[in-house]
Structures are given as structure tokens and as C-alpha cells.
C-alpha positions as CSV (number, residue, x, y, z in Angstrom):
1,M,0.0,0.0,0.0
2,T,1.2,3.6,-0.7
3,Q,1.2,6.3,2.0
4,F,3.2,9.5,2.0
5,Q,4.2,11.8,4.8
6,L,3.0,15.0,3.3
7,S,5.3,17.3,5.3
8,L,8.4,15.5,3.9
9,G,7.2,13.9,0.7
10,V,5.0,16.3,-1.2
11,L,7.8,18.0,-3.1
12,S,9.3,14.7,-4.2
13,I,5.8,13.6,-5.3
14,V,5.3,16.8,-7.2
15,C,8.7,16.6,-8.9
16,S,8.3,12.9,-9.8
17,L,4.8,13.7,-11.2
18,W,6.1,16.7,-13.1
19,A,8.9,14.7,-14.7
20,N,6.1,12.6,-16.3
21,L,3.6,15.4,-16.8
22,A,5.6,18.4,-18.2
23,Q,3.0,20.4,-20.2
24,A,2.6,23.7,-22.0
25,Q,1.4,26.6,-20.0
26,S,-2.2,26.2,-21.0
27,Y,-2.7,22.7,-19.9
28,T,-5.0,22.2,-16.9
29,G,-5.0,19.0,-15.0
30,G,-6.5,15.6,-14.4
31,L,-6.2,13.5,-11.3
32,H,-2.7,11.9,-10.8
33,F,-1.6,9.3,-8.3
34,M,1.0,6.6,-8.0
35,R,0.5,3.1,-9.4
36,S,-1.8,0.9,-7.4
37,P,-3.2,-2.1,-9.3
38,D,-5.9,-2.7,-6.8
39,L,-7.3,0.7,-7.3
40,V,-9.5,0.4,-10.4
41,I,-11.0,3.4,-12.3
42,E,-14.6,2.2,-12.8
43,R,-15.4,5.2,-14.9
44,Q,-14.3,8.7,-15.9
45,D,-16.5,11.4,-17.4
46,I,-14.9,14.5,-18.9
47,A,-17.0,17.4,-20.0
48,L,-15.2,20.3,-21.7
49,N,-16.3,23.8,-22.8
50,L,-14.8,27.2,-22.8
51,D,-16.4,28.2,-19.5
52,K,-15.8,25.1,-17.3
53,I,-14.2,21.7,-17.1
54,S,-16.0,19.0,-15.2
55,V,-14.3,15.6,-14.5
56,E,-15.8,12.8,-12.4
57,Y,-14.0,9.6,-11.4
58,V,-15.4,6.5,-9.8
59,L,-12.5,4.5,-8.2
60,N,-13.0,1.1,-6.7
61,N,-10.6,-0.5,-4.2
62,T,-10.8,-4.2,-5.1
63,S,-8.4,-5.3,-2.4
64,N,-9.1,-6.6,1.1
65,T,-7.3,-3.7,2.8
66,D,-7.8,0.1,2.8
67,I,-5.6,2.1,0.5
68,I,-4.3,5.6,1.2
69,E,-3.1,7.6,-1.8
70,T,-1.8,11.1,-2.2
71,L,-4.0,12.6,-5.0
72,V,-2.7,15.5,-7.0
73,F,-4.3,17.9,-9.5
74,T,-1.8,20.0,-11.6
75,M,-3.0,23.4,-12.8
76,P,-1.9,26.9,-13.8
77,M,-3.0,29.8,-11.7
78,Q,-6.8,29.4,-11.1
79,N,-9.3,31.4,-9.2
80,Q,-12.2,29.0,-9.5
81,F,-11.6,25.4,-8.5
82,S,-13.5,22.9,-6.4
83,V,-13.2,19.2,-5.7
84,T,-15.5,16.9,-3.9
85,V,-15.3,13.3,-2.7
86,N,-18.6,11.4,-2.4
87,E,-20.2,14.9,-2.8
88,Q,-18.4,16.3,0.2
89,P,-15.9,19.2,-0.2
90,V,-12.2,18.3,0.2
91,T,-9.7,20.2,2.2
92,Y,-6.6,20.2,0.1
93,N,-3.1,21.6,0.3
94,I,-1.4,23.8,-2.3
95,V,2.2,24.1,-3.5
96,Q,3.3,26.4,-6.2
97,R,6.2,25.8,-8.6
98,A,7.7,27.8,-11.4
99,I,7.8,26.0,-14.7
100,S,9.7,27.0,-17.9
101,H,8.0,26.9,-21.2
102,N,9.8,23.6,-22.0
103,G,8.4,21.9,-18.9
104,T,11.4,22.2,-16.5
105,D,10.9,23.0,-12.9
106,I,12.9,26.2,-12.4
107,S,11.7,27.1,-8.9
108,S,15.2,26.7,-7.2
109,I,16.8,28.7,-10.0
110,L,14.5,31.7,-9.4
111,K,14.9,31.3,-5.7
112,N,18.7,31.5,-5.9
113,L,18.4,34.6,-8.0
114,G,16.1,36.2,-5.4
115,L,13.1,36.3,-7.8
116,A,9.5,35.5,-7.2
117,Y,7.9,32.6,-9.1
118,D,5.3,34.9,-10.6
119,P,6.8,36.3,-13.8
120,I,5.3,39.8,-13.5
121,T,6.5,40.2,-9.9
122,A,9.9,38.8,-10.9
123,M,10.2,41.3,-13.8
124,H,9.4,44.2,-11.5
125,S,12.1,43.0,-9.0
126,I,14.6,42.8,-11.8
127,D,13.9,46.3,-13.0
128,A,14.3,47.7,-9.5
129,S,17.5,45.7,-8.8
130,S,21.0,47.1,-8.9
131,N,22.1,43.8,-10.5
132,R,19.5,44.1,-13.3
133,D,22.0,43.4,-16.1
134,S,23.6,40.4,-14.4
135,I,20.2,38.8,-13.6
136,R,18.9,39.5,-17.1
137,S,22.0,37.9,-18.7
138,K,21.6,34.8,-16.6
139,L,18.0,34.4,-17.5
140,I,18.7,34.9,-21.2
141,A,21.5,32.3,-21.0
142,M,19.1,29.8,-19.5
143,E,16.5,30.7,-22.1
144,L,14.1,32.0,-19.4
145,L,13.9,35.5,-20.8
146,D,13.4,36.7,-24.4
147,P,16.4,38.8,-25.3
148,K,14.4,41.0,-27.7
149,D,11.4,42.1,-25.6
150,E,12.4,40.8,-22.2
151,T,9.3,38.6,-22.0
152,P,9.7,36.0,-19.2
153,K,9.5,32.4,-20.5
154,W,8.1,30.7,-17.5
155,F,4.8,30.4,-15.6
156,I,3.4,29.3,-12.3
157,K,2.0,25.8,-11.9
158,I,-0.2,25.0,-8.9
159,F,-0.4,21.5,-7.4
160,Y,-3.5,20.7,-5.3
161,Y,-3.0,17.6,-3.2
162,W,-4.5,15.7,-0.3
163,Q,-4.4,12.2,1.2
164,Q,-7.4,10.1,0.2
165,K,-8.6,6.9,1.9
166,F,-10.1,4.2,-0.3
167,P,-11.9,1.6,1.9
168,A,-11.5,-2.0,1.0
169,H,-14.1,-3.3,-1.5
170,A,-15.7,0.2,-1.8
171,K,-16.2,2.8,-4.5
172,V,-15.2,6.5,-4.1
173,R,-16.6,9.2,-6.4
174,I,-14.3,12.2,-7.0
175,H,-15.6,15.3,-8.9
176,Q,-13.4,18.1,-10.1
177,L,-14.8,21.4,-11.4
178,Y,-12.9,24.5,-12.5
179,K,-12.7,27.3,-15.1
180,P,-10.1,26.5,-17.7
181,A,-7.3,28.8,-18.9
182,I,-8.1,29.7,-22.6
183,L,-5.5,30.8,-25.1
184,T,-6.9,33.2,-27.7
185,K,-5.1,33.3,-31.0
186,N,-5.7,34.3,-34.6
187,I,-5.3,32.3,-37.9
188,K,-4.0,34.3,-40.8
189,L,-6.1,34.2,-43.9
190,K,-3.6,35.7,-46.3
191,S,-3.1,32.2,-47.6
192,V,-6.8,32.1,-48.7
193,T,-6.4,35.2,-50.9
194,E,-3.4,33.5,-52.6
195,I,-5.8,30.9,-54.0
196,F,-6.8,33.5,-56.6
197,N,-3.4,33.1,-58.1
198,L,-4.3,29.5,-59.1
199,P,-5.7,28.3,-62.4
200,V,-9.4,29.2,-62.9
201,K,-10.4,25.5,-63.1
202,L,-8.8,24.7,-59.7
203,V,-10.3,27.8,-58.1
204,K,-13.8,26.7,-59.2
205,K,-13.2,23.3,-57.7
206,I,-12.1,24.7,-54.4
207,F,-15.1,27.0,-54.1
208,N,-17.5,24.3,-55.1
209,I,-16.2,22.2,-52.2
210,A,-16.3,25.2,-49.8
211,V,-19.8,26.5,-50.8
212,N,-21.6,23.3,-51.7
213,W,-19.7,20.9,-49.6
214,T,-19.5,18.5,-52.5
215,F,-16.4,16.4,-52.8
216,E,-15.8,13.7,-55.4
217,D,-13.1,11.1,-55.5
218,T,-11.6,12.6,-58.6
219,P,-8.0,13.8,-59.4
220,D,-9.3,17.4,-59.7
221,D,-11.2,17.4,-56.4
222,K,-8.3,15.8,-54.6
223,Q,-6.0,18.4,-56.0
224,A,-8.4,21.2,-55.0
225,A,-8.6,19.8,-51.4
226,E,-4.8,19.4,-51.1
227,T,-4.3,22.9,-52.5
228,L,-6.7,24.4,-50.0
229,Q,-5.0,22.6,-47.1
230,T,-1.5,23.6,-48.3
231,Q,-2.5,27.3,-48.7
232,L,-4.0,27.5,-45.3
233,E,-1.2,25.7,-43.6
234,K,1.4,27.9,-45.3
235,H,0.8,30.8,-42.9
236,N,-0.6,28.7,-40.0
237,P,1.7,25.6,-39.5
238,Q,0.6,25.3,-35.9
239,I,-2.9,24.3,-37.0
240,K,-1.5,20.9,-38.0
241,E,-1.1,20.0,-34.4
242,F,-5.0,19.7,-34.2
243,C,-5.3,17.1,-37.0
244,P,-7.7,19.2,-39.1
245,T,-9.9,17.5,-41.7
246,L,-11.1,18.9,-45.0
247,K,-14.3,19.9,-43.3
248,D,-12.3,21.9,-40.7
249,Y,-10.3,23.7,-43.4
250,L,-13.5,24.6,-45.3
251,A,-15.0,26.0,-42.0
252,I,-12.0,28.3,-41.8
253,M,-12.2,29.3,-45.4
254,D,-16.0,29.9,-45.2
255,T,-15.2,32.7,-42.7
256,T,-13.7,34.8,-45.5
257,K,-17.1,35.0,-47.2
258,K,-18.8,36.8,-44.4
259,P,-20.1,40.2,-45.4
260,D,-18.5,42.0,-42.4
261,T,-15.1,40.4,-42.9
262,T,-12.6,43.3,-42.7
263,T,-9.4,41.6,-41.5
264,N,-7.2,38.8,-42.7
265,T,-7.5,36.8,-39.5
266,V,-9.9,34.4,-37.8
267,L,-10.3,34.3,-34.0
268,T,-9.5,31.0,-32.3
269,K,-9.7,29.8,-28.7
270,E,-7.5,26.9,-27.5
271,L,-8.5,24.7,-24.6
272,N,-6.1,22.1,-23.3
273,Y,-6.6,19.3,-20.7
274,D,-3.7,17.5,-19.1
275,Y,-4.8,14.0,-19.3
276,Y,-2.3,11.4,-20.5
277,S,0.7,9.9,-18.8
278,Q,1.8,6.3,-19.6
279,D,3.4,6.1,-16.1
280,I,0.2,6.7,-14.2
281,W,-2.6,4.7,-15.7
282,A,-1.9,1.2,-14.3
283,T,-5.2,-0.3,-15.6
284,P,-7.7,0.7,-18.3
285,I,-10.7,2.8,-17.4
286,N,-13.7,0.5,-17.3
287,H,-16.0,3.1,-18.9
288,F,-14.9,6.4,-20.3
289,T,-16.8,9.4,-21.8
290,L,-15.6,12.7,-23.3
291,S,-18.0,15.4,-24.3
292,I,-16.8,18.6,-26.0
293,E,-19.4,21.4,-26.1
294,S,-18.9,24.3,-28.6
295,P,-20.4,27.7,-28.8
296,K,-22.8,28.0,-31.7
297,A,-20.5,30.5,-33.4
298,M,-17.4,28.3,-33.2
299,H,-16.2,25.1,-34.9
300,P,-14.0,22.6,-32.8
301,I,-10.9,20.9,-34.2
302,L,-8.9,18.3,-32.3
303,C,-6.8,15.1,-32.7
304,W,-8.5,12.1,-31.2
305,N,-8.0,8.3,-31.4
306,G,-11.7,7.5,-31.9
307,D,-15.0,8.5,-33.4
308,F,-17.2,11.2,-32.0
309,K,-21.0,11.3,-32.2
310,Q,-22.5,14.7,-33.0
311,R,-25.3,15.8,-30.7
312,G,-26.3,19.3,-31.5
313,N,-23.3,21.5,-30.7
314,T,-21.6,18.7,-28.6
315,L,-19.2,16.0,-29.6
316,L,-19.5,12.8,-27.6
317,F,-17.0,9.9,-27.3
318,E,-17.6,6.7,-25.3
319,A,-15.4,3.6,-24.8
320,D,-15.1,0.6,-22.5
321,N,-11.7,-0.6,-21.1
322,Y,-10.2,2.6,-22.3
323,V,-6.5,3.5,-22.0
324,P,-5.6,7.2,-22.5
325,L,-3.2,7.7,-25.4
326,Q,-3.0,11.5,-25.6
327,N,-3.7,14.8,-24.0
328,I,-6.8,16.7,-25.1
329,S,-6.3,20.0,-27.1
330,V,-9.3,21.6,-28.7
331,L,-9.0,24.5,-31.1
332,Y,-12.3,26.5,-31.4
333,I,-12.5,28.5,-34.7
334,E,-14.9,31.4,-35.1
335,K,-17.4,30.7,-37.8
């Protein structure tokens, strides 16, 4: 059985978890704990939208002995967060760490430099310091400060943790609810205008696909689709990280036909959920559901190893004996 002395072990727990869970700044967290084969995840239900993330777990202790685990949620700075166990609020502890953009814990580095973990506070301290040039040079050398505009390249990650008892042959329901951190970005549409430099025949094919949503398995249509994808990705290579389909590219392109379109960009909002770690999931999830709700004015794009069912403005995925294979990143594109 696994039991940790929180006063001595929490930092080692956090560091070991972080070694396996290094994520980008925008990732918000799932439940993490050490391997325990007797602790079975009966079900996990994840519901995502731009306003809130709701995650519910049902864990079953299949052994003859009580199990005590240290449970950890990893999150960026959040103001709205709650967790309940069997519908009762949990009293949790909090530890903050400073994390570089490449996922390295730099808390001790900042502490040795006399800097706060919070990037804004740290920059104010640097500006007021008599050793400003020296500190700045050290941060640039460690790739923690942009040399051009002096933008700090780290963020604060918060770890919420508590000890949880799982009685023998009993189920425990854990519910996590919080407001996600959303990244707002723009997709450049300059590439769409470049389509007009293509042969007239190919332009007609592309717009026939975009306007009428008709796509035939012909060389011309395949070329049109590939051209559309190439032109859009030329100025937006990051979009490939979300595995867009032809339908997704056409949704982006359709934005350019709005009567009130006056700019060469499309608004996007990115939501990320820290979910996958091959070192944590000891057994499959008996039953897993993922629902992704989209505002009516936005189109979702994401990579996923399974098929979604469309229910209104919600995508739903369900599976039995499910093993997480990836984190969840959703790119919402303004229609």
C-alpha cells in the first residue's frame, strides 16, 4: 500500500509527477496518483467547454485492505476550483512551482536569483535591482527571458494535493470542477487570398467544395482539397497539431465569405486538458466518456484516437476498457 508523509514527501511527489507530466502553460490537470493495481477506475467522465471543465471519477478498491493515496491535481493559476469526494468538499493543500515553457521546474533557480515565481512580480524586481544586467543575462543564457522584448519564458503551476482513503471493496466518487485557462489566437487568412493566383479551373473546384460541400473522389477534387490545405497551412503551421480534416479547413475558409469580414485573421480559442501519462494509468478505465461542447458561433478541431458522435453542438466519445493515449487539445474556430 502507498502512503506518503505530506510534510516531507509532497515536493518529491510533485517533482516525480512533473517529470512525467511536463506540459505547456495552457494545460490544466486531471487526477494523478502513483501506481496501485488494486485501485480500479470504474469510470471517468470528462465534459469540456470554454467556460468550465468537469471531470468525475469513480474509483474502486478491489483489495481486502484500505488504500491511502496522495492525490494531485496539476493546474496553472486558477481562481475558481473545487473538488468533492462522495459529494463532500475536500480540504486540500497547495504548492506552487515555477515551470519553464519547455516543462522544466525552475523554482530553485528563481529562488537562488532572489526572484518570485510569478513572472510579472519577478520582472518588477529585476527592473528595480542594482544587479539588473547580471540577472537579465543569466535568465537569457538559461532561455528563461526573451532577449528581444524581455518577456519571461516561465509560468506558475499550482499543485492541489491531499491524502485520500479508499476503503476495502468500496467505491469512491471524485468530482473536479474548474474554469479553464483559454489561449486566444488568430489564424492568418492571407493564404486564402493566394488561392486566386491558381488556375481558374482549380479555383472553381475549391469554391465548389467550400460552398456546396461536395467532394468527389476525382483527381481534380483531390488536388483542390490538397491545395486548400496547403495554402491555409502555409501561414498557420501550428494548426496541423490539431489534425484538421477537409471539413475543418473549409470551415476556416468559409469565414472569408462573411459580409462583415474586414481583416485577414480568424479568431480561435484553445482549450487544453492535461490527461495522458503512460506512467500513471496502471489499468484501463472500465467506462470512459468525453464530451466537448462548442459555442454556436465556433467550430471545434482536435486530434483524437476514436470516433465522435455529434449531438447538437456537442461531440461525444464513449469507450469501455479505455487507456488514455494522448492529452486533449481543442481549437475552437470562429465561424
